[in-house]
N, CA, C and O atoms as CSV, one atom per row, in Angstrom:
chain,resi,resn,atom,element,x,y,z
A,1,MET,N,N,212.472,-44.335,6.779
A,1,MET,CA,C,212.595,-43.570,5.572
A,1,MET,C,C,213.464,-42.350,5.811
A,1,MET,O,O,213.612,-41.525,4.910
A,2,GLY,N,N,214.021,-42.214,6.947
A,2,GLY,CA,C,214.920,-41.097,7.192
A,2,GLY,C,C,214.179,-39.813,7.454
A,2,GLY,O,O,213.081,-39.809,8.010
A,3,ALA,N,N,214.794,-38.720,7.044
A,3,ALA,CA,C,214.258,-37.401,7.341
A,3,ALA,C,C,213.119,-36.996,6.413
A,3,ALA,O,O,212.438,-36.004,6.672
A,4,LEU,N,N,212.906,-37.738,5.350
A,4,LEU,CA,C,211.855,-37.363,4.408
A,4,LEU,C,C,210.489,-37.761,4.936
A,4,LEU,O,O,210.295,-38.895,5.375
A,5,ASP,N,N,209.551,-36.840,4.897
A,5,ASP,CA,C,208.181,-37.225,5.220
A,5,ASP,C,C,207.480,-37.597,3.920
A,5,ASP,O,O,208.080,-37.541,2.846
A,6,LYS,N,N,206.211,-37.975,4.018
A,6,LYS,CA,C,205.507,-38.478,2.841
A,6,LYS,C,C,205.443,-37.481,1.705
A,6,LYS,O,O,205.639,-37.865,0.552
A,7,SER,N,N,205.177,-36.217,1.985
A,7,SER,CA,C,205.056,-35.247,0.905
A,7,SER,C,C,206.406,-34.938,0.281
A,7,SER,O,O,206.492,-34.751,-0.933
A,8,GLN,N,N,207.447,-34.882,1.074
A,8,GLN,CA,C,208.779,-34.635,0.528
A,8,GLN,C,C,209.232,-35.804,-0.334
A,8,GLN,O,O,209.905,-35.609,-1.346
A,9,THR,N,N,208.871,-37.005,0.058
A,9,THR,CA,C,209.246,-38.188,-0.711
A,9,THR,C,C,208.620,-38.129,-2.094
A,9,THR,O,O,209.302,-38.363,-3.092
A,10,ALA,N,N,207.338,-37.821,-2.167
A,10,ALA,CA,C,206.663,-37.731,-3.459
A,10,ALA,C,C,207.209,-36.570,-4.277
A,10,ALA,O,O,207.413,-36.705,-5.484
A,11,GLN,N,N,207.448,-35.438,-3.637
A,11,GLN,CA,C,207.972,-34.279,-4.348
A,11,GLN,C,C,209.373,-34.542,-4.881
A,11,GLN,O,O,209.745,-34.007,-5.926
A,12,ALA,N,N,210.154,-35.353,-4.181
A,12,ALA,CA,C,211.509,-35.679,-4.618
A,12,ALA,C,C,211.494,-36.761,-5.697
A,12,ALA,O,O,212.546,-37.176,-6.183
A,13,LYS,N,N,210.308,-37.209,-6.065
A,13,LYS,CA,C,210.122,-38.252,-7.066
A,13,LYS,C,C,210.781,-39.559,-6.651
A,13,LYS,O,O,211.267,-40.321,-7.487
A,14,ASP,N,N,210.790,-39.798,-5.370
A,14,ASP,CA,C,211.295,-41.045,-4.808
A,14,ASP,C,C,210.102,-41.976,-4.635
A,14,ASP,O,O,209.671,-42.256,-3.516
A,15,TYR,N,N,209.582,-42.446,-5.749
A,15,TYR,CA,C,208.326,-43.176,-5.736
A,15,TYR,C,C,208.436,-44.539,-5.067
A,15,TYR,O,O,207.469,-45.012,-4.468
A,16,GLU,N,N,209.586,-45.170,-5.158
A,16,GLU,CA,C,209.752,-46.467,-4.494
A,16,GLU,C,C,209.596,-46.314,-2.982
A,16,GLU,O,O,208.916,-47.115,-2.340
A,17,ASN,N,N,210.224,-45.288,-2.418
A,17,ASN,CA,C,210.077,-45.052,-0.978
A,17,ASN,C,C,208.681,-44.556,-0.637
A,17,ASN,O,O,208.166,-44.847,0.443
A,18,ALA,N,N,208.068,-43.814,-1.543
A,18,ALA,CA,C,206.689,-43.375,-1.313
A,18,ALA,C,C,205.764,-44.590,-1.224
A,18,ALA,O,O,204.872,-44.635,-0.376
A,19,ILE,N,N,205.977,-45.566,-2.095
A,19,ILE,CA,C,205.170,-46.791,-2.057
A,19,ILE,C,C,205.350,-47.493,-0.716
A,19,ILE,O,O,204.377,-47.937,-0.107
A,20,LYS,N,N,206.581,-47.591,-0.263
A,20,LYS,CA,C,206.848,-48.227,1.036
A,20,LYS,C,C,206.181,-47.452,2.170
A,20,LYS,O,O,205.562,-48.040,3.057
A,21,PHE,N,N,206.313,-46.126,2.129
A,21,PHE,CA,C,205.734,-45.290,3.176
A,21,PHE,C,C,204.222,-45.471,3.240
A,21,PHE,O,O,203.666,-45.705,4.313
A,22,TYR,N,N,203.555,-45.362,2.090
A,22,TYR,CA,C,202.097,-45.469,2.087
A,22,TYR,C,C,201.631,-46.884,2.397
A,22,TYR,O,O,200.550,-47.064,2.958
A,23,SER,N,N,202.415,-47.879,2.048
A,23,SER,CA,C,202.071,-49.254,2.424
A,23,SER,C,C,202.071,-49.403,3.940
A,23,SER,O,O,201.184,-50.041,4.507
A,24,GLN,N,N,203.065,-48.814,4.590
A,24,GLN,CA,C,203.115,-48.842,6.053
A,24,GLN,C,C,201.950,-48.056,6.649
A,24,GLN,O,O,201.337,-48.487,7.626
A,25,ALA,N,N,201.651,-46.907,6.058
A,25,ALA,CA,C,200.542,-46.088,6.552
A,25,ALA,C,C,199.217,-46.839,6.419
A,25,ALA,O,O,198.367,-46.765,7.306
A,26,ILE,N,N,199.044,-47.555,5.316
A,26,ILE,CA,C,197.817,-48.326,5.092
A,26,ILE,C,C,197.699,-49.459,6.103
A,26,ILE,O,O,196.599,-49.769,6.561
A,27,GLU,N,N,198.817,-50.078,6.453
A,27,GLU,CA,C,198.777,-51.124,7.483
A,27,GLU,C,C,198.265,-50.564,8.804
A,27,GLU,O,O,197.529,-51.236,9.527
A,28,LEU,N,N,198.655,-49.336,9.115
A,28,LEU,CA,C,198.241,-48.706,10.367
A,28,LEU,C,C,196.818,-48.162,10.305
A,28,LEU,O,O,196.108,-48.156,11.311
A,29,ASN,N,N,196.403,-47.706,9.128
A,29,ASN,CA,C,195.080,-47.117,8.964
A,29,ASN,C,C,194.524,-47.521,7.595
A,29,ASN,O,O,194.622,-46.751,6.640
A,30,PRO,N,N,193.949,-48.705,7.492
A,30,PRO,CA,C,193.497,-49.209,6.197
A,30,PRO,C,C,192.227,-48.554,5.660
A,30,PRO,O,O,191.755,-48.920,4.584
A,31,ASN,N,N,191.676,-47.607,6.381
A,31,ASN,CA,C,190.444,-46.948,5.935
A,31,ASN,C,C,190.668,-45.510,5.494
A,31,ASN,O,O,189.723,-44.722,5.465
A,32,ASN,N,N,191.889,-45.159,5.154
A,32,ASN,CA,C,192.219,-43.804,4.738
A,32,ASN,C,C,192.346,-43.761,3.215
A,32,ASN,O,O,193.311,-44.280,2.654
A,33,ALA,N,N,191.382,-43.150,2.558
A,33,ALA,CA,C,191.361,-43.088,1.096
A,33,ALA,C,C,192.575,-42.363,0.534
A,33,ALA,O,O,193.084,-42.736,-0.523
A,34,ILE,N,N,193.037,-41.343,1.219
A,34,ILE,CA,C,194.164,-40.552,0.718
A,34,ILE,C,C,195.432,-41.394,0.633
A,34,ILE,O,O,196.208,-41.245,-0.310
A,35,TYR,N,N,195.650,-42.268,1.596
A,35,TYR,CA,C,196.833,-43.136,1.541
A,35,TYR,C,C,196.803,-44.011,0.288
A,35,TYR,O,O,197.812,-44.156,-0.401
A,36,TYR,N,N,195.637,-44.591,0.001
A,36,TYR,CA,C,195.517,-45.410,-1.205
A,36,TYR,C,C,195.680,-44.557,-2.464
A,36,TYR,O,O,196.325,-44.977,-3.424
A,37,GLY,N,N,195.101,-43.372,-2.454
A,37,GLY,CA,C,195.223,-42.488,-3.608
A,37,GLY,C,C,196.658,-42.071,-3.868
A,37,GLY,O,O,197.103,-42.040,-5.015
A,38,ASN,N,N,197.378,-41.753,-2.813
A,38,ASN,CA,C,198.771,-41.340,-2.979
A,38,ASN,C,C,199.656,-42.505,-3.409
A,38,ASN,O,O,200.570,-42.331,-4.214
A,39,ARG,N,N,199.386,-43.688,-2.875
A,39,ARG,CA,C,200.168,-44.846,-3.321
A,39,ARG,C,C,199.829,-45.174,-4.771
A,39,ARG,O,O,200.692,-45.622,-5.527
A,40,SER,N,N,198.583,-44.955,-5.159
A,40,SER,CA,C,198.191,-45.150,-6.549
A,40,SER,C,C,199.011,-44.251,-7.472
A,40,SER,O,O,199.471,-44.691,-8.525
A,41,LEU,N,N,199.190,-43.001,-7.078
A,41,LEU,CA,C,200.003,-42.079,-7.881
A,41,LEU,C,C,201.442,-42.584,-7.992
A,41,LEU,O,O,202.030,-42.549,-9.073
A,42,ALA,N,N,202.002,-43.048,-6.892
A,42,ALA,CA,C,203.371,-43.574,-6.923
A,42,ALA,C,C,203.458,-44.790,-7.848
A,42,ALA,O,O,204.430,-44.945,-8.588
A,43,TYR,N,N,202.446,-45.645,-7.801
A,43,TYR,CA,C,202.431,-46.790,-8.712
A,43,TYR,C,C,202.313,-46.333,-10.165
A,43,TYR,O,O,202.961,-46.900,-11.045
A,44,LEU,N,N,201.496,-45.318,-10.423
A,44,LEU,CA,C,201.397,-44.787,-11.785
A,44,LEU,C,C,202.755,-44.310,-12.278
A,44,LEU,O,O,203.147,-44.595,-13.410
A,45,ARG,N,N,203.466,-43.590,-11.434
A,45,ARG,CA,C,204.767,-43.021,-11.815
A,45,ARG,C,C,205.828,-44.097,-12.053
A,45,ARG,O,O,206.799,-43.868,-12.774
A,46,THR,N,N,205.637,-45.272,-11.443
A,46,THR,CA,C,206.582,-46.371,-11.645
A,46,THR,C,C,206.052,-47.380,-12.670
A,46,THR,O,O,206.614,-48.463,-12.838
A,47,GLU,N,N,204.972,-47.011,-13.345
A,47,GLU,CA,C,204.363,-47.805,-14.408
A,47,GLU,C,C,203.841,-49.161,-13.931
A,47,GLU,O,O,203.807,-50.124,-14.697
A,48,CYS,N,N,203.439,-49.226,-12.679
A,48,CYS,CA,C,202.789,-50.420,-12.119
A,48,CYS,C,C,201.282,-50.181,-12.172
A,48,CYS,O,O,200.637,-49.965,-11.146
A,49,TYR,N,N,200.738,-50.224,-13.378
A,49,TYR,CA,C,199.377,-49.762,-13.605
A,49,TYR,C,C,198.310,-50.623,-12.943
A,49,TYR,O,O,197.285,-50.097,-12.509
A,50,GLY,N,N,198.519,-51.905,-12.856
A,50,GLY,CA,C,197.548,-52.768,-12.188
A,50,GLY,C,C,197.423,-52.441,-10.710
A,50,GLY,O,O,196.317,-52.375,-10.172
A,51,TYR,N,N,198.557,-52.238,-10.057
A,51,TYR,CA,C,198.538,-51.849,-8.645
A,51,TYR,C,C,197.923,-50.459,-8.476
A,51,TYR,O,O,197.175,-50.211,-7.531
A,52,ALA,N,N,198.246,-49.560,-9.399
A,52,ALA,CA,C,197.682,-48.210,-9.339
A,52,ALA,C,C,196.162,-48.266,-9.453
A,52,ALA,O,O,195.448,-47.564,-8.736
A,53,LEU,N,N,195.682,-49.098,-10.352
A,53,LEU,CA,C,194.242,-49.263,-10.541
A,53,LEU,C,C,193.584,-49.796,-9.276
A,53,LEU,O,O,192.541,-49.293,-8.855
A,54,GLY,N,N,194.183,-50.799,-8.676
A,54,GLY,CA,C,193.625,-51.375,-7.455
A,54,GLY,C,C,193.550,-50.374,-6.318
A,54,GLY,O,O,192.549,-50.299,-5.606
A,55,ASP,N,N,194.620,-49.602,-6.153
A,55,ASP,CA,C,194.628,-48.615,-5.071
A,55,ASP,C,C,193.646,-47.480,-5.335
A,55,ASP,O,O,192.974,-47.018,-4.412
A,56,ALA,N,N,193.557,-47.027,-6.573
A,56,ALA,CA,C,192.605,-45.959,-6.889
A,56,ALA,C,C,191.176,-46.436,-6.646
A,56,ALA,O,O,190.351,-45.694,-6.113
A,57,THR,N,N,190.890,-47.662,-7.033
A,57,THR,CA,C,189.561,-48.228,-6.810
A,57,THR,C,C,189.259,-48.322,-5.319
A,57,THR,O,O,188.153,-47.996,-4.887
A,58,ARG,N,N,190.228,-48.764,-4.539
A,58,ARG,CA,C,190.026,-48.857,-3.081
A,58,ARG,C,C,189.793,-47.475,-2.490
A,58,ARG,O,O,188.946,-47.317,-1.610
A,59,ALA,N,N,190.527,-46.474,-2.956
A,59,ALA,CA,C,190.337,-45.108,-2.461
A,59,ALA,C,C,188.906,-44.637,-2.719
A,59,ALA,O,O,188.288,-44.013,-1.856
A,60,ILE,N,N,188.389,-44.935,-3.894
A,60,ILE,CA,C,187.020,-44.541,-4.244
A,60,ILE,C,C,186.008,-45.303,-3.391
A,60,ILE,O,O,185.004,-44.733,-2.965
A,61,GLU,N,N,186.265,-46.575,-3.142
A,61,GLU,CA,C,185.367,-47.352,-2.278
A,61,GLU,C,C,185.287,-46.742,-0.881
A,61,GLU,O,O,184.228,-46.740,-0.254
A,62,LEU,N,N,186.406,-46.231,-0.409
A,62,LEU,CA,C,186.447,-45.642,0.930
A,62,LEU,C,C,185.837,-44.247,0.973
A,62,LEU,O,O,185.282,-43.840,1.993
A,63,ASP,N,N,185.941,-43.511,-0.139
A,63,ASP,CA,C,185.436,-42.136,-0.176
A,63,ASP,C,C,184.974,-41.813,-1.590
A,63,ASP,O,O,185.780,-41.473,-2.456
A,64,LYS,N,N,183.678,-41.922,-1.812
A,64,LYS,CA,C,183.104,-41.695,-3.148
A,64,LYS,C,C,183.338,-40.276,-3.665
A,64,LYS,O,O,183.232,-40.035,-4.868
A,65,LYS,N,N,183.651,-39.346,-2.785
A,65,LYS,CA,C,183.868,-37.952,-3.189
A,65,LYS,C,C,185.344,-37.624,-3.414
A,65,LYS,O,O,185.687,-36.469,-3.668
A,66,TYR,N,N,186.206,-38.609,-3.323
A,66,TYR,CA,C,187.647,-38.410,-3.487
A,66,TYR,C,C,187.963,-38.363,-4.984
A,66,TYR,O,O,188.225,-39.393,-5.604
A,67,ILE,N,N,187.934,-37.162,-5.552
A,67,ILE,CA,C,188.048,-36.965,-6.993
A,67,ILE,C,C,189.391,-37.442,-7.535
A,67,ILE,O,O,189.459,-37.973,-8.643
A,68,LYS,N,N,190.443,-37.259,-6.774
A,68,LYS,CA,C,191.756,-37.719,-7.241
A,68,LYS,C,C,191.757,-39.227,-7.480
A,68,LYS,O,O,192.476,-39.721,-8.349
A,69,GLY,N,N,190.961,-39.949,-6.716
A,69,GLY,CA,C,190.857,-41.391,-6.930
A,69,GLY,C,C,190.317,-41.715,-8.315
A,69,GLY,O,O,190.825,-42.607,-8.994
A,70,TYR,N,N,189.282,-40.988,-8.731
A,70,TYR,CA,C,188.716,-41.198,-10.063
A,70,TYR,C,C,189.726,-40.836,-11.146
A,70,TYR,O,O,189.856,-41.539,-12.148
A,71,TYR,N,N,190.434,-39.740,-10.937
A,71,TYR,CA,C,191.431,-39.303,-11.920
A,71,TYR,C,C,192.532,-40.353,-12.059
A,71,TYR,O,O,192.940,-40.694,-13.170
A,72,ARG,N,N,193.000,-40.853,-10.937
A,72,ARG,CA,C,194.090,-41.839,-10.967
A,72,ARG,C,C,193.620,-43.184,-11.505
A,72,ARG,O,O,194.378,-43.894,-12.165
A,73,ARG,N,N,192.367,-43.532,-11.220
A,73,ARG,CA,C,191.838,-44.769,-11.789
A,73,ARG,C,C,191.687,-44.627,-13.299
A,73,ARG,O,O,191.959,-45.570,-14.042
A,74,ALA,N,N,191.257,-43.462,-13.752
A,74,ALA,CA,C,191.148,-43.229,-15.192
A,74,ALA,C,C,192.516,-43.327,-15.862
A,74,ALA,O,O,192.648,-43.950,-16.916
A,75,ALA,N,N,193.525,-42.720,-15.260
A,75,ALA,CA,C,194.877,-42.780,-15.826
A,75,ALA,C,C,195.383,-44.220,-15.868
A,75,ALA,O,O,196.034,-44.627,-16.831
A,76,SER,N,N,195.086,-44.981,-14.831
A,76,SER,CA,C,195.493,-46.392,-14.793
A,76,SER,C,C,194.800,-47.178,-15.899
A,76,SER,O,O,195.431,-47.960,-16.610
A,77,ASN,N,N,193.501,-46.961,-16.033
A,77,ASN,CA,C,192.755,-47.660,-17.074
A,77,ASN,C,C,193.242,-47.279,-18.466
A,77,ASN,O,O,193.320,-48.137,-19.345
A,78,MET,N,N,193.566,-46.020,-18.681
A,78,MET,CA,C,194.114,-45.593,-19.975
A,78,MET,C,C,195.402,-46.350,-20.271
A,78,MET,O,O,195.585,-46.869,-21.373
A,79,ALA,N,N,196.289,-46.413,-19.288
A,79,ALA,CA,C,197.573,-47.093,-19.477
A,79,ALA,C,C,197.384,-48.582,-19.757
A,79,ALA,O,O,198.199,-49.200,-20.443
A,80,LEU,N,N,196.314,-49.148,-19.226
A,80,LEU,CA,C,196.027,-50.574,-19.426
A,80,LEU,C,C,195.178,-50.835,-20.671
A,80,LEU,O,O,194.839,-51.981,-20.963
A,81,GLY,N,N,194.836,-49.772,-21.402
A,81,GLY,CA,C,194.041,-49.928,-22.614
A,81,GLY,C,C,192.555,-50.109,-22.369
A,81,GLY,O,O,191.827,-50.537,-23.265
A,82,LYS,N,N,192.097,-49.792,-21.176
A,82,LYS,CA,C,190.674,-49.921,-20.822
A,82,LYS,C,C,190.015,-48.546,-20.986
A,82,LYS,O,O,189.717,-47.856,-20.011
A,83,PHE,N,N,189.803,-48.181,-22.235
A,83,PHE,CA,C,189.412,-46.815,-22.554
A,83,PHE,C,C,187.995,-46.455,-22.113
A,83,PHE,O,O,187.761,-45.329,-21.674
A,84,ARG,N,N,187.058,-47.374,-22.220
A,84,ARG,CA,C,185.685,-47.068,-21.785
A,84,ARG,C,C,185.626,-46.832,-20.284
A,84,ARG,O,O,184.954,-45.911,-19.818
A,85,ALA,N,N,186.330,-47.665,-19.534
A,85,ALA,CA,C,186.369,-47.485,-18.077
A,85,ALA,C,C,187.031,-46.154,-17.730
A,85,ALA,O,O,186.590,-45.448,-16.824
A,86,ALA,N,N,188.089,-45.824,-18.458
A,86,ALA,CA,C,188.773,-44.549,-18.224
A,86,ALA,C,C,187.832,-43.385,-18.514
A,86,ALA,O,O,187.781,-42.420,-17.752
A,87,LEU,N,N,187.095,-43.472,-19.601
A,87,LEU,CA,C,186.175,-42.398,-19.972
A,87,LEU,C,C,185.130,-42.162,-18.889
A,87,LEU,O,O,184.809,-41.014,-18.581
A,88,ARG,N,N,184.600,-43.224,-18.313
A,88,ARG,CA,C,183.601,-43.063,-17.241
A,88,ARG,C,C,184.180,-42.262,-16.075
A,88,ARG,O,O,183.530,-41.363,-15.541
A,89,ASP,N,N,185.409,-42.600,-15.690
A,89,ASP,CA,C,186.017,-41.877,-14.569
A,89,ASP,C,C,186.380,-40.447,-14.949
A,89,ASP,O,O,186.230,-39.536,-14.135
A,90,TYR,N,N,186.856,-40.240,-16.171
A,90,TYR,CA,C,187.151,-38.867,-16.603
A,90,TYR,C,C,185.875,-38.026,-16.627
A,90,TYR,O,O,185.914,-36.834,-16.320
A,91,GLU,N,N,184.751,-38.635,-16.987
A,91,GLU,CA,C,183.475,-37.909,-16.953
A,91,GLU,C,C,183.109,-37.533,-15.522
A,91,GLU,O,O,182.602,-36.437,-15.284
A,92,THR,N,N,183.359,-38.421,-14.573
A,92,THR,CA,C,183.113,-38.116,-13.159
A,92,THR,C,C,183.984,-36.950,-12.717
A,92,THR,O,O,183.515,-36.043,-12.030
A,93,VAL,N,N,185.245,-36.974,-13.109
A,93,VAL,CA,C,186.170,-35.884,-12.770
A,93,VAL,C,C,185.692,-34.582,-13.395
A,93,VAL,O,O,185.723,-33.532,-12.753
A,94,SER,N,N,185.253,-34.649,-14.639
A,94,SER,CA,C,184.789,-33.451,-15.338
A,94,SER,C,C,183.566,-32.844,-14.656
A,94,SER,O,O,183.480,-31.627,-14.495
A,95,ARG,N,N,182.627,-33.690,-14.259
A,95,ARG,CA,C,181.444,-33.180,-13.557
A,95,ARG,C,C,181.842,-32.527,-12.236
A,95,ARG,O,O,181.314,-31.474,-11.880
A,96,ALA,N,N,182.762,-33.140,-11.517
A,96,ALA,CA,C,183.206,-32.592,-10.230
A,96,ALA,C,C,183.943,-31.277,-10.426
A,96,ALA,O,O,183.790,-30.355,-9.625
A,97,SER,N,N,184.737,-31.181,-11.479
A,97,SER,CA,C,185.482,-29.941,-11.706
A,97,SER,C,C,184.534,-28.812,-12.082
A,97,SER,O,O,184.836,-27.641,-11.853
A,98,GLY,N,N,183.395,-29.159,-12.653
A,98,GLY,CA,C,182.383,-28.155,-12.947
A,98,GLY,C,C,181.745,-27.604,-11.689
A,98,GLY,O,O,181.122,-26.542,-11.715
A,99,MET,N,N,181.900,-28.330,-10.575
A,99,MET,CA,C,181.368,-27.882,-9.290
A,99,MET,C,C,182.452,-27.229,-8.442
A,99,MET,O,O,182.258,-27.007,-7.247
A,100,GLY,N,N,183.596,-26.921,-9.059
A,100,GLY,CA,C,184.651,-26.235,-8.328
A,100,GLY,C,C,185.612,-27.135,-7.595
A,100,GLY,O,O,186.419,-26.655,-6.800
A,101,GLN,N,N,185.549,-28.436,-7.842
A,101,GLN,CA,C,186.466,-29.379,-7.200
A,101,GLN,C,C,187.519,-29.805,-8.218
A,101,GLN,O,O,187.446,-30.911,-8.755
A,102,LEU,N,N,188.480,-28.956,-8.483
A,102,LEU,CA,C,189.491,-29.274,-9.482
A,102,LEU,C,C,190.472,-30.309,-8.950
A,102,LEU,O,O,191.064,-30.113,-7.889
A,103,PRO,N,N,190.649,-31.405,-9.675
A,103,PRO,CA,C,191.577,-32.442,-9.221
A,103,PRO,C,C,193.020,-32.099,-9.545
A,103,PRO,O,O,193.316,-31.357,-10.481
A,104,VAL,N,N,193.885,-32.654,-8.756
A,104,VAL,CA,C,195.318,-32.549,-9.007
A,104,VAL,C,C,195.824,-33.962,-9.173
A,104,VAL,O,O,195.609,-34.802,-8.299
A,105,PRO,N,N,196.501,-34.244,-10.288
A,105,PRO,CA,C,196.957,-35.616,-10.526
A,105,PRO,C,C,197.768,-36.099,-9.369
A,105,PRO,O,O,198.244,-37.235,-9.379
């Protein structure tokens, strides 16, 4: 991926390379919720909502306290027209933000 690291890739809005980077990272460490969460965001930005949903769900399975996973799964479900599922996750995010854990998309 050249000189760009993972955070610079996402910040540069190079989501295709971010997807590749996180896919490689997941191959090396498949139990890291953050890798799945970050790839989920890249999939959201490229409108690959089914993949985004799958990665967000996997991130939550790996770490139930990973609030960004719930937020990204809710956004994926909204884009897919699954409004009740999205609402459940947004409620989880809302409860967590009430405890001082503000999510960042």
